C-alpha positions as CSV (number, residue, x, y, z in Angstrom):
1,X,-63.7,-116.4,-45.7
2,X,-62.5,-112.9,-43.1
3,X,-59.4,-114.0,-40.9
4,X,-59.5,-113.0,-37.4
5,X,-57.6,-109.8,-35.5
6,X,-55.2,-111.8,-34.1
7,X,-54.7,-114.4,-37.9
8,X,-54.5,-111.1,-39.4
9,X,-52.4,-110.1,-36.8
10,X,-49.8,-112.5,-37.5
11,X,-49.5,-112.4,-41.4
12,X,-49.0,-108.4,-40.9
13,X,-46.0,-110.0,-38.6
14,X,-44.5,-112.0,-41.3
15,X,-45.0,-109.9,-44.0
16,X,-43.4,-107.4,-40.9
17,X,-40.0,-109.9,-40.2
18,X,-39.3,-110.3,-43.7
19,X,-37.2,-107.4,-43.4
20,X,-36.8,-107.2,-39.7
21,X,-34.1,-109.3,-38.3
22,X,-32.0,-108.8,-36.0
23,X,-28.4,-109.5,-35.6
24,X,-25.4,-108.9,-33.8
25,X,-24.1,-105.4,-34.3
26,X,-27.6,-104.2,-34.4
27,X,-30.3,-106.9,-32.5
28,X,-34.1,-106.9,-33.0
29,X,-36.5,-105.5,-29.7
30,X,-39.3,-107.8,-30.5
31,X,-42.5,-106.8,-28.1
32,X,-45.5,-108.9,-27.4
33,X,-48.9,-107.6,-25.6
34,X,-51.6,-108.6,-24.3
35,X,-54.7,-107.9,-23.0
36,X,-52.9,-107.2,-19.6
37,X,-49.7,-107.4,-19.6
38,X,-47.0,-106.0,-22.3
39,X,-43.0,-108.2,-23.3
40,X,-39.6,-106.4,-25.2
41,X,-37.1,-109.1,-25.7
42,X,-34.1,-107.8,-27.8
43,X,-33.1,-110.5,-29.2
44,X,-30.2,-111.8,-31.5
45,X,-31.5,-114.2,-34.8
46,X,-28.4,-114.6,-36.3
47,X,-27.5,-117.3,-33.5
48,X,-31.1,-117.5,-32.2
49,X,-30.5,-116.0,-27.8
50,X,-32.2,-113.3,-26.3
51,X,-29.7,-110.6,-25.4
52,X,-32.2,-109.3,-22.5
53,X,-35.3,-109.3,-22.1
54,X,-38.6,-107.6,-19.6
55,X,-42.1,-107.3,-19.6
56,X,-44.9,-106.0,-17.0
57,X,-44.6,-109.2,-14.8
58,X,-41.2,-108.1,-13.4
59,X,-41.0,-107.7,-9.8
60,X,-39.2,-104.4,-10.8
61,X,-41.9,-103.3,-12.7
62,X,-45.1,-101.1,-10.7
63,X,-48.5,-102.2,-12.5
64,X,-50.3,-99.1,-10.8
65,X,-51.4,-96.4,-13.3
66,X,-52.3,-97.1,-17.2
67,X,-50.9,-99.9,-18.7
68,X,-49.8,-96.9,-21.3
69,X,-47.6,-96.2,-18.1
70,X,-46.5,-99.7,-17.2
71,X,-45.6,-100.0,-21.4
72,X,-43.3,-97.6,-20.7
73,X,-42.0,-99.4,-18.0
74,X,-40.6,-102.1,-19.8
75,X,-39.3,-100.1,-22.5
76,X,-36.6,-98.5,-19.6
77,X,-36.3,-101.4,-18.2
78,X,-36.0,-104.3,-21.4
79,X,-33.3,-100.2,-22.4
80,X,-30.8,-100.7,-19.0
81,X,-30.9,-104.3,-19.1
82,X,-29.8,-103.9,-23.8
83,X,-27.1,-101.3,-22.5
84,X,-26.1,-103.9,-19.7
85,X,-25.0,-106.2,-22.3
86,X,-23.4,-104.5,-24.6
87,X,-26.5,-103.0,-27.6
88,X,-27.2,-99.7,-28.0
89,X,-27.9,-99.9,-31.7
90,X,-31.1,-102.2,-32.4
91,X,-34.4,-102.4,-34.6
92,X,-38.0,-102.1,-33.6
93,X,-41.0,-105.0,-34.0
94,X,-43.6,-104.3,-33.7
95,X,-44.9,-107.2,-34.1
96,X,-48.0,-106.5,-36.0
97,X,-48.8,-103.4,-33.8
98,X,-49.4,-100.2,-35.0
99,X,-47.5,-98.1,-33.4
100,X,-49.5,-96.4,-31.0
101,X,-50.3,-96.6,-28.1
102,X,-48.2,-99.6,-25.5
103,X,-45.9,-100.2,-28.4
104,X,-45.2,-96.5,-28.7
105,X,-44.7,-95.7,-25.0
106,X,-42.4,-98.8,-24.6
107,X,-40.1,-98.1,-28.0
108,X,-40.2,-94.2,-26.3
109,X,-39.5,-95.7,-22.7
110,X,-36.9,-98.4,-24.8
111,X,-35.0,-94.6,-26.8
112,X,-35.5,-92.8,-22.6
113,X,-32.7,-95.5,-21.3
114,X,-30.3,-95.0,-23.8
115,X,-31.2,-97.0,-27.2
116,X,-31.0,-95.2,-30.6
117,X,-33.6,-96.7,-33.8
C-alpha cells in the first residue's frame, strides 16, 4: 500500500529525529511548513521547553512577497529571538521536508541573524 505524502514526511521526520535532538547547549531549530504559513521554534529536548519561536503569522512579519521571502523573515526573527535567549549554536531539524525552497530560505535567514549551524 502506498504512503500518503504526509505519512512519508512523518517517516522521514522520525528518521531525522533519531539523530537530531536539542540539548541545553545546542538546542534544535524545528521547522513546520503548511501550505500557507511557516513556523520555526528553538527547542531544548532535554527539558522539553521551547526557548524561542517565530512564524509567518506573527505581527512583526510582513506577509508581502513570495512565501520564500516570508520564510527568510521568519528565519531572521527566530534567530534574533534565540540570540536574546542566549542561544548561539543550534542543530537544524528540517522536519522531514527537503532542504530546498522555503526551508532553505528560513535556514539562511537564521544564519544571517547570527545563529551557527
